[in-house]
NULOKE-276258 format. One record per atom (N, C-alpha, C): x, y, z. Coordinates in steps of 0.02 Angstrom, whole numbers, plus 50000, padded with zeros to 5 digits. Atoms other than C-alpha are relative to their C-alpha. Layout:
# NULOKE-276258
XYZ ...
This chain:
# NULOKE-276258
500414994050000 500005000050000 500435006250000 499704993449995 500475018349979 499675003550059 500284997349938 500265026550149 500365006550017 499724993649979 500505044650204 499995000250076 499944999449928 501125047450381 500145007350017 499874993249976 500935064750458 500304999550070 499645000449937 501935069150612 500534994549998 499575005850013 503205057050539 500645000050041 499404999849960 504655062850648 499844999950075 500214999749931 503645062350809 500084993350037 499915005849957 503595049850952 499624993949975 500385005650029 502275039150865 500124999449925 499915000150072 502525044050684 500644996649978 499365003050020 504345038750680 499994992350004 500045007450000 504065020650739 499474997449952 500495002150049 502535019950627 500314999449931 499645000450064 503615023850476 500414993549997 499605006049999 504785009750527 499584993749993 500445005950002 503354997350554 499724999049930 500295000650067 502575001050385 500534997949949 499465001950045 504244999850294 500174992650009 499835007049986 504624983250380 499494995249971 500535004250027 502964976550319 499955000549924 499974999750073 503384981250139 499575005349967 500424994750029 502274996550117 500425005949978 499674994050023 502745012450027 499765005950043 500164994849951 502815027250146 500195006949973 499874992950014 502655045750110 499935003750066 499994996849934 503125056050262 499935007649992 500104992750001 502465073650288 500365003250059 499654996549947 503595085250386 500095007249980 499924992950014 503795103850402 500705001749974 499314998650021 505675102950373 500334993549976 499725006250026 506205088550259 500754999350011 499275000449992 508045092950281 500204997250067 499845002349932 507975088550465 499644993450018 500435005849984 506845073250451 500394993850020 499585005749984 508215059850454 499594993550002 500415006050006 507015046350399 500374994749959 499625005550032 507565029250332 499995000549924 500015000450073 508045026350150 499374996549977 500615003050026 506545022150046 499375003950016 500574995849982 505385034750129 499995006149954 500084993950039 504715048350016 499835005650048 500114994649953 504895064050120 499755006249963 500294994150032 503795078850074 499905005450053 500084994449955 503695096050151 499285002550000 500684997349995 502075103450214 499815000750073 500254998849932 501095108950366 499254998550000 500705001849998 499435100950411 499555006150012 500404994149985 498835117850474 499935004849942 500024995650059 499125126050304 499774995849940 500305004450051 497955117750179 500345000649933 499694999150066 498815125250027 500664996249994 499365003650002 500445116550076 499904992549989 500145007150006 499575099650060 499844998049928 500165001550070 499305100749872 500454994349975 499645005650027 499825083949800 500274995150052 499715004349948 500345076449968 499654993250003 500375006349993 498975063149968 499924996349934 500105003050066 499055059049781 500244992849998 499825007050008 499035040349750 499994995950063 499985003649936 498925035749934 499334996650012 500615003649982 497675022849996 499835000950073 500114999449928 497895026050182 500405005950027 499724993849973 498365040450295 499974999850076 499974999249927 498925042950475 500025007450016 500064993049984 498425059650550 500135001450074 499984997349933 498855069650705 499525005850002 500544995149994 497665082750772 500245007150013 499724993449984 498845097550797 500545001849950 499454998050044 500175107550707 500405005450035 499584994649974 501605119350744 500344998250066 499625001149939 502795120650890 499575000950063 500444998949943 501365126151003 499454994750005 500495005450001 500355110550962 499285002649997 500664997050007 498875120950908 499524995149966 500485004550032 497295111050866 499885002149927 500134998650071 496985109650679 499295002649992 500664997150012 495555120750623 499754998749929 500185001150071 495535114850441 499864992749986 500135007250007 494955097050467 499604998249939 500425001650058 493625097650333 500405000549935 499584999350061 494895103650203 500484994149994 499555005750002 496125089950251 499644993849977 500405005950018 494775076650238 499815000249927 500214999350070 494165083350071 500594998649952 499425001150043 495915083549996 500204992650000 499815007149996 496275065850058 499514995749961 500515003950035 494635058849992 500055000949925 499954998650072 494825067249823 500624996749970 499385003150024 496585060049809 499964992449998 500085007350001 495945042349836 500124996550066 499915003049933 496305039650022 499324997350023 500625003049976 495015027950097 500054997750073 499925002549931 495735022350265 500455004950038 499654995049960 496315033950404 500054997950073 499945000349928 497005032750580 500145007050026 499914993449969 496965047850695 500264999050071 499735000249933 498065049650848 499685005650041 500354995149959 496985058250978 500485003550048 499604996349952 497695071651091 499615001950062 500434998149943 496225073851210 499424995150003 500575004549991 494715064651277 499445001949951 500524997850046 493495075251177 500254999849929 499815000250071 493475074750988 500195006949975 499764993850028 494475088250903 499615001649936 500334998450064 493805097550750 500214995449943 499785004650052 494875086250640 499654993350008 500335006449989 494155070550720 499265000349980 500704999250018 492395077250697 499924999849924 500035000050074 492745080250512 500114993049973 499865006850023 493475062850491 499404995450013 500575004349982 492015054550582 499395001349956 500574998250041 490765063850473 500104998349926 499845001350070 491625058350312 499854992749981 500085006950024 491535042450208 500634995850011 499385003649988 493295037550260 499904994350051 499985005249949 493595021250354 500505002250053 499564996949950 494275028850513 500084995650062 499865003049935 495075022250672 500345005350043 499714995149955 495425033650819 500434996350052 499545002949952 496905029750932 500055004650061 500014995949939 496765035851113 500474997150052 499525002649951 498355031851210 499985003850065 499894996549936 498615035751393 500715002949999 499344996749997 500275042951452 500534996149961 499445003050037 501785039751340 500564998250049 499405001749962 503255030451416 500555005149988 499484995150017 504335043451328 499985006150045 500024994449952 503745056351457 500544999150053 499475001449951 505015047851571 500655003349982 499384996750020 506385056051469 500085006950032 499954993749964 505965071951565 500454999350062 499585001249942 506925063951709 500744999049981 499345002250021 508475060351605 500565004450027 499464995649977 509485075751651 500124999150075 499935000949927 509135073551838 500344993450016 499695006649988 509605055151830 500745000149981 499304999650020 511215058951737 500405004250051 499644995249958 511665073251856 500124997350071 499915002249931 511335066352031 499614993850019 500345006249986 510255050952016 499395000950044 500584998649958 508775059252103 499425002549956 500604997950036 507025060652029 499535003250051 500454996349955 505925073752113 499335001049965 500674999650029 504075072052076 499485000350055 500564999949953 502425075252162 499514994349986 500555004750009 500875064452182 500264992949990 499655006450006 501875048752215 499554994049996 500455005849999 500355037552235 499624999249934 500395000350062 499655041252062 500284994849952 499795005250047 499745026151949 499835002049929 500124998750071 499855027051760 500124993649961 499925005950043 499585013051634 500365002049936 499664996950056 500845021551521 500204994949947 499925004350058 501165014551348 500625001849960 499434999150045 502675012251236 499735002949934 500224996850063 502505023551083 500024995249942 499955005050055 503035008950972 499384995749998 500625003950000 501464999751027 499435003949969 500504995850033 500385014450975 500104999649925 499845000550071 501265013950808 499804993349971 500175006750024 500984995150793 499244999449990 500735000150008 499114997450821 499805004149938 500154995950058 499085011450692 500164996249935 499805003750060 500025000750565 499504994449984 500495005350010 498804986450591 499345002749973 500644997150022 497274997550573 500045002849929 499924997150067 497975005750416 500044994749946 499845004950052 498394989550327 499584993650002 500435005949997 497104976650382 499285002050012 500714998649992 495214975650385 499774998950071 500325001449936 494064975750535 500085005450053 499884994949949 494544992050621 499625006549986 500374994050018 493405004750537 499485001750054 500484997749951 492375015050658 500184998550072 499795001749932 493375009450810 500395005850032 499594995349962 494075020850945 500364995950053 499625004549957 495465011251032 500345003950056 499654997449942 495975016051209 500614995550011 499385003950000 497795010551220 500405001150064 499604999749940 498775006451377 500584995149997 499485005049991 500334997251429 499734994250042 500225006049966 500284980651523 499995000550076 499964999349927 500484987851699 499895007350017 500094993249974 500015003151802 500535001250053 499424998849957 501525010751889 499975007050031 499914993449969 501835024852012 500685002849978 499344997350017 503285036851983 500574996450036 499475003449963 504285028252120 500154993149971 499905006650030 504025011252039 500385000649934 499634999050062 504645018051874 500735001550014 499314998649982 506195024951958 500364993750021 499695006249980 506525008052036 500184995649940 499875003950061 506384999451867 500605003049962 499434996850033 507575012251791 500654998450037 499405001649960 508795009051934 500254993049984 499815006950015 508774990451896 500294999549929 499765000250070 508994993151709 500685003249993 499374996350005 510405005751731 500544997250046 499535003049953 511214995351869 500365005250041 499724994949956 511465010551979 499445002350047 500524997849953 510565017152133 499695006749979 500374993850013 509235030352099 499545001350058 500414998149943 508235039852227 499385003849976 500614996350015 506435045852219 499845004550059 500184995249948 505995061552317 499325003049982 500674997450014 504175066452331 499965007450016 500114992949990 503785084852310 499305001250028 500664998249975 502355093252400 499595003049943 500444997050050 500855099652304 500225007249985 499794993150011 501455117652330 500645000349959 499375000050038 503185113452264 499884998349927 500165001850069 502445105252110 499695005949963 500334994250031 501325120252075 500515005649987 499484994850010 502805132152099 500434998349939 499615002050058 503795122051972 499625001149935 500414998950059 502365122751848 499985007449981 500044992850014 502205141451866 500675002749975 499334997950024 504085143651845 500114997949928 499935002450069 503935133651683 499535003749952 500434996050043 502635145951619 499284997649995 500695002350002 501015136651655 499535005750017 500524995249983 499465147651653 499584997450057 500445002249946 498165147151791 499574994249978 500435005450025 497055136151683 500414993649991 499565005950007 498535124551646 500114996750068 499885002649933 498895122851832 499384996550027 500635003049975 497065119551874 499874993349966 500125006250037 496925106251738 500504994650023 499495004849980 498565097851787 499874997450071 500165002249932 498065097451971 499414995150000 500585004450003 496395089651928 500204993149974 499795006450027 497235076151824 500394995950050 499595003649951 498375071751970 499634998550065 500375001349938 497165073152115 499364996049987 500595003950019 495665065852023 500124996849932 499825002850065 496465055451885 499424995849972 500535004150031 495235047751761 500184992650004 499885007249992 495035029051784 500364997149940 499685002650061 495575026351604 500765000750002 499284998949998 497305032951646 500394994750037 499645005049961 497725018851766 499704993049994 500325006550010 496635004551703 500334996549941 499655003850053 497624991551604 499494996649955 500445003150049 496754985851445 500404995749952 499645004550045 497204971751324 499975002149927 500134997850069 496874982251168 500594998949953 499415000850044 498654981951100 500064992849977 499945007050019 498714962951103 499414997849957 500595001950040 496944961251035 500075002449928 499954997250068 497354972350885 500614997249963 499385001750034 499154967350848 500194992650005 499835007049991 499214949450911 500604998850045 499445000949953 500654952651032 499905004550060 500114995949939 500694959251211 500325006849996 499694993349994 501044977351249 500664999450036 499325000249971 502854980851296 500005002950070 499954997649932 503304983251478 500435006350004 499584994149989 504104998851550 500734998050004 499315002349996 505664988651586 500304999149930 499765000850069 505814984351401 500135006849968 499904993250026 505595002651355 500645003050030 499414997249967 506915007551483 500654997149973 499395003050028 508174995151414 500155002949932 499904997350067 507915001851239 500255007250001 499824992849997 508145019951295 500515001550055 499534999149945 509465017251429 500535005349986 499484995250018 510715027851334 499835007250016 500204993149985 509695043451368 500125001950073 499944998649928 509975041751556 500714999450026 499305000949978 511865039251560 500465005349969 
């Protein structure tokens, strides 16, 4: 199949490109800066911005399937031109689409896709394991991870598993009209993740719990707005059940179990040393 991947250099798009290539499909990767894409040989890299409809002229030509993200730009602004994207894809011959959700509610792009004649599959992952890379500098520097809300569990998922589900939905039948909630195989607290990293790295690491006030002060220092702080606090003090409930969706769709956090940590150990 000829498949277009948007967000092709991102945390999910990059392993999706690899998975599709490995399965023998032809991949066209959309990126805002083709010179910096560093994608594998054999990938057709094209420049364009999902948020600028005019830049998409010819991008979908000849493609049968398409992977979409719901935002654009460095500020991750929601796409407001969903109907135009859908119309261009349909007119070019695209018939099957996966959409990587960024929120619980449906974005304007998702609404446009759902209202179209496309065979769509929505992918709704919980927390990415790659968020753990935020600890990398602290682990390299002094081996201490400082986080709040130590009791909060997360069924975080390996981005490669999200990509595997996307690849399956794009290339096989039976997934049209599905919205897949995607989790990893275990729900872990921050301290449990630090312990796993310690075992993988074979060095002692320490977890220090921050108070709620300390966490909020850090958020404000990072530039969080009042609404950002309120939303982040709600997610940590009243986390949605979906965020810590382990589901078998990855295995049901792909035929193999979701990868553990330990496996992810071994693959990314170099970032922490």
